[in-house]
C-alpha positions as CSV (number, residue, x, y, z in Angstrom):
1,M,23.9,-12.3,-15.8
2,V,24.6,-10.5,-12.5
3,T,23.7,-12.5,-9.4
4,V,22.4,-10.9,-6.2
5,E,25.7,-11.5,-4.5
6,Q,27.6,-9.8,-7.4
7,Q,25.6,-6.7,-6.9
8,S,26.7,-3.9,-4.5
9,P,25.5,-4.3,-0.9
10,G,23.0,-1.6,-1.5
11,K,21.5,-3.4,-4.5
12,A,21.4,-6.7,-2.7
13,S,19.7,-5.0,0.2
14,D,17.1,-3.4,-2.0
15,R,16.4,-6.8,-3.7
16,A,16.0,-8.5,-0.3
17,Y,13.8,-5.8,1.0
18,A,11.6,-5.8,-2.0
19,T,11.2,-9.6,-1.9
20,L,10.4,-9.7,1.7
21,L,8.0,-6.8,1.4
22,D,6.1,-8.5,-1.4
23,E,5.9,-11.7,0.6
24,I,4.6,-9.9,3.7
25,Q,2.1,-7.9,1.7
26,S,0.9,-10.9,-0.3
27,G,0.5,-13.1,2.9
28,S,3.2,-15.6,1.8
29,L,4.9,-14.5,5.1
30,P,1.9,-14.3,7.4
31,A,1.6,-12.4,10.7
32,G,3.7,-14.2,13.3
33,A,6.1,-15.9,10.8
34,V,9.7,-15.9,12.0
35,V,12.1,-13.9,9.8
36,A,15.5,-15.0,10.8
37,E,18.5,-13.1,9.4
38,A,20.7,-16.1,8.5
39,E,17.9,-18.3,7.1
40,Q,16.5,-15.5,4.9
41,A,20.0,-14.5,3.7
42,A,20.6,-18.0,2.6
43,R,17.2,-18.4,1.0
44,L,17.5,-15.1,-1.0
45,G,21.1,-15.6,-1.9
46,V,22.5,-12.5,-0.2
47,S,25.1,-12.0,2.5
48,R,24.0,-11.2,6.1
49,T,25.0,-7.5,5.8
50,P,22.5,-6.5,3.1
51,M,19.9,-8.8,4.7
52,R,20.4,-7.0,8.0
53,E,19.8,-3.7,6.3
54,A,16.6,-5.1,4.6
55,L,15.3,-6.2,7.9
56,R,16.1,-2.9,9.5
57,R,14.0,-1.1,6.8
58,L,11.1,-3.5,7.4
59,A,11.3,-2.9,11.1
60,T,11.3,0.9,10.5
61,D,8.2,0.4,8.4
62,G,6.6,-1.5,11.3
63,L,6.2,-4.7,9.2
64,I,8.4,-6.9,11.4
65,V,8.8,-6.7,15.2
66,Q,11.2,-8.1,17.7
67,Q,9.2,-10.8,19.6
68,S,12.2,-11.6,21.8
69,P,15.9,-10.7,21.8
70,R,16.6,-13.5,19.3
71,V,13.3,-13.8,17.4
72,T,12.0,-11.4,14.8
73,V,8.5,-12.0,13.4
74,V,6.1,-10.5,10.8
75,A,4.0,-7.9,12.7
76,G,0.3,-8.7,13.2
77,I,-2.5,-6.4,12.3
78,D,-5.6,-6.0,14.3
79,K,-8.6,-3.6,14.4
80,A,-6.7,-1.0,16.6
81,D,-3.8,-1.0,14.0
82,I,-6.3,-0.5,11.2
83,R,-8.1,2.3,12.9
84,A,-4.8,4.0,13.5
85,L,-3.7,3.5,9.9
86,F,-6.9,5.1,8.7
87,E,-6.5,8.1,11.0
88,I,-3.2,9.0,9.3
89,R,-4.6,8.1,5.9
90,R,-7.4,10.6,6.3
91,A,-5.0,13.4,7.2
92,L,-2.6,12.7,4.4
93,E,-4.8,11.5,1.5
94,E,-7.6,14.1,1.9
95,S,-4.9,16.9,1.8
96,A,-3.1,15.2,-1.1
97,A,-6.3,14.9,-3.2
98,R,-7.0,18.6,-2.7
99,L,-3.4,19.6,-3.6
100,A,-3.4,17.3,-6.6
101,A,-6.6,19.0,-7.9
102,E,-4.7,22.3,-7.7
103,R,-1.4,21.2,-9.1
104,G,-1.9,18.1,-11.2
105,D,-2.1,17.4,-14.9
106,A,-5.8,17.1,-15.6
107,A,-5.3,14.8,-18.6
108,V,-3.5,12.2,-16.4
109,F,-6.3,12.0,-13.9
110,R,-9.0,12.0,-16.6
111,A,-7.4,9.1,-18.3
112,I,-7.3,7.1,-15.0
113,A,-11.0,8.0,-14.4
114,D,-11.9,6.7,-17.8
115,E,-10.0,3.5,-17.3
116,L,-11.7,2.9,-13.9
117,A,-15.1,3.3,-15.7
118,G,-14.2,0.2,-17.7
119,V,-13.2,-1.9,-14.8
120,H,-15.3,-5.0,-14.1
121,L,-14.6,-7.4,-11.2
122,E,-15.8,-10.8,-12.4
123,R,-12.3,-12.4,-12.6
124,D,-9.2,-12.2,-10.5
125,A,-7.4,-10.6,-13.4
126,D,-10.0,-7.8,-13.3
127,R,-9.3,-7.2,-9.7
128,D,-5.6,-7.2,-10.3
129,R,-6.1,-4.5,-13.0
130,Y,-8.2,-2.5,-10.5
131,Y,-5.4,-2.6,-7.9
132,E,-2.9,-1.6,-10.6
133,L,-5.0,1.4,-11.4
134,I,-5.1,2.4,-7.8
135,G,-1.3,2.2,-7.8
136,R,-1.2,4.5,-10.8
137,L,-3.6,6.9,-9.1
138,D,-1.5,7.0,-6.0
139,R,1.6,7.7,-8.0
140,A,-0.1,10.4,-10.1
141,I,-1.2,12.1,-6.9
142,D,2.4,11.9,-5.5
143,D,3.8,13.4,-8.7
144,A,1.1,16.1,-8.7
145,I,1.6,17.4,-5.2
146,A,5.4,17.4,-5.5
147,N,5.8,17.3,-1.7
148,D,8.4,14.8,-0.5
149,Y,7.3,14.9,3.1
150,I,3.7,13.9,2.3
151,A,4.9,11.4,-0.3
152,S,7.3,9.8,2.2
153,A,4.6,9.5,4.8
154,L,2.2,8.0,2.3
155,R,4.7,5.4,1.2
156,T,4.9,4.0,4.8
157,V,1.1,4.0,5.1
158,R,0.7,2.2,1.8
159,A,3.2,-0.5,2.8
160,H,0.7,-1.5,5.4
161,L,-2.4,-0.7,3.3
162,V,-1.5,-3.5,0.8
163,R,-2.0,-6.0,3.6
164,V,-5.3,-4.5,4.6
165,R,-6.6,-4.3,1.0
166,R,-6.1,-8.1,0.7
167,L,-8.9,-8.5,3.2
168,A,-11.3,-6.8,0.8
169,R,-10.7,-9.1,-2.2
170,D,-13.4,-11.5,-1.2
171,H,-16.1,-8.8,-0.9
172,P,-17.2,-8.0,-4.4
173,E,-19.9,-5.5,-3.4
174,R,-17.4,-3.4,-1.5
175,L,-14.9,-3.7,-4.3
176,A,-17.4,-2.5,-6.9
177,A,-18.3,0.5,-4.7
178,S,-14.6,1.2,-4.2
179,V,-14.1,1.3,-8.0
180,A,-16.8,4.0,-8.2
181,E,-15.3,5.9,-5.3
182,H,-11.8,6.0,-6.9
183,R,-13.3,7.1,-10.2
184,T,-15.1,10.0,-8.4
185,I,-11.8,11.0,-6.8
186,A,-9.8,10.9,-10.1
187,R,-12.6,12.8,-12.0
188,A,-12.7,15.5,-9.3
189,I,-8.9,16.0,-9.5
190,A,-9.2,16.2,-13.3
191,D,-11.9,18.8,-12.9
192,R,-9.7,20.7,-10.5
193,D,-12.4,20.5,-7.8
194,G,-10.2,20.2,-4.7
195,S,-13.2,20.3,-2.3
196,L,-14.9,17.4,-4.0
197,A,-11.6,15.5,-4.4
198,S,-11.0,15.8,-0.6
199,H,-14.6,14.9,0.3
200,A,-14.7,11.9,-2.1
201,T,-11.5,10.7,-0.5
202,H,-13.1,11.1,3.0
203,V,-16.2,9.1,1.9
204,H,-14.0,6.4,0.4
205,L,-11.9,6.0,3.5
206,H,-15.0,6.0,5.8
207,N,-16.6,3.2,3.7
208,A,-13.4,1.2,3.4
209,L,-12.7,1.3,7.1
210,A,-16.3,0.3,8.0
211,S,-16.1,-2.7,5.6
212,I,-12.7,-3.9,6.8
213,L,-13.7,-3.8,10.4
214,Q,-16.6,-6.1,9.7
215,N,-14.2,-8.8,8.6
216,P,-14.4,-11.6,11.2
217,D,-10.9,-12.7,10.4
218,I,-9.4,-9.6,11.9
219,E,-8.6,-9.7,15.6
220,G,-9.6,-7.1,18.1
């Protein structure tokens, strides 16, 4: 078996980046947690060069910040950050939904809409399935629009969005509404109704932002 250290620096950097990204998004590395190059390199079994590259990518994503010249920490997220995130989401995702309706494979989106119709949220596993379907819908839209500039911008937004979505897991009413909203988006794209797809995306983002900002655990 090839160990992380036996991989090329690029592969080791990708592995370190993916691991730290997952830990930040899942909350295992919470806001304010120190992310020290030497300690993280030792923990993940990589040398400091690929770890430095992984940390550079996380900093570019805005997921870690330099708290002082010697201390790097996981970036916090407050209401101002979330509002700013949703401003760019509206611009990108409403346009992407409209383009996907024009360019996408209707069968792909119809299948996702049908699967969303069967989602129930009584168990954590059901919620995990819902988030997996959202990921599939995002990827299907990216593939449909075939626009690397929009897709690249959306990847950065989604890196932060995973952290924000965690805050909604304890709100079953909002999650149930979100399932229906995503189903409407997928169905509109499948029906090649770009106006409805864009509008449904706008409504979903409006409702999602309003719900998230009501969370008392978010600062600001």
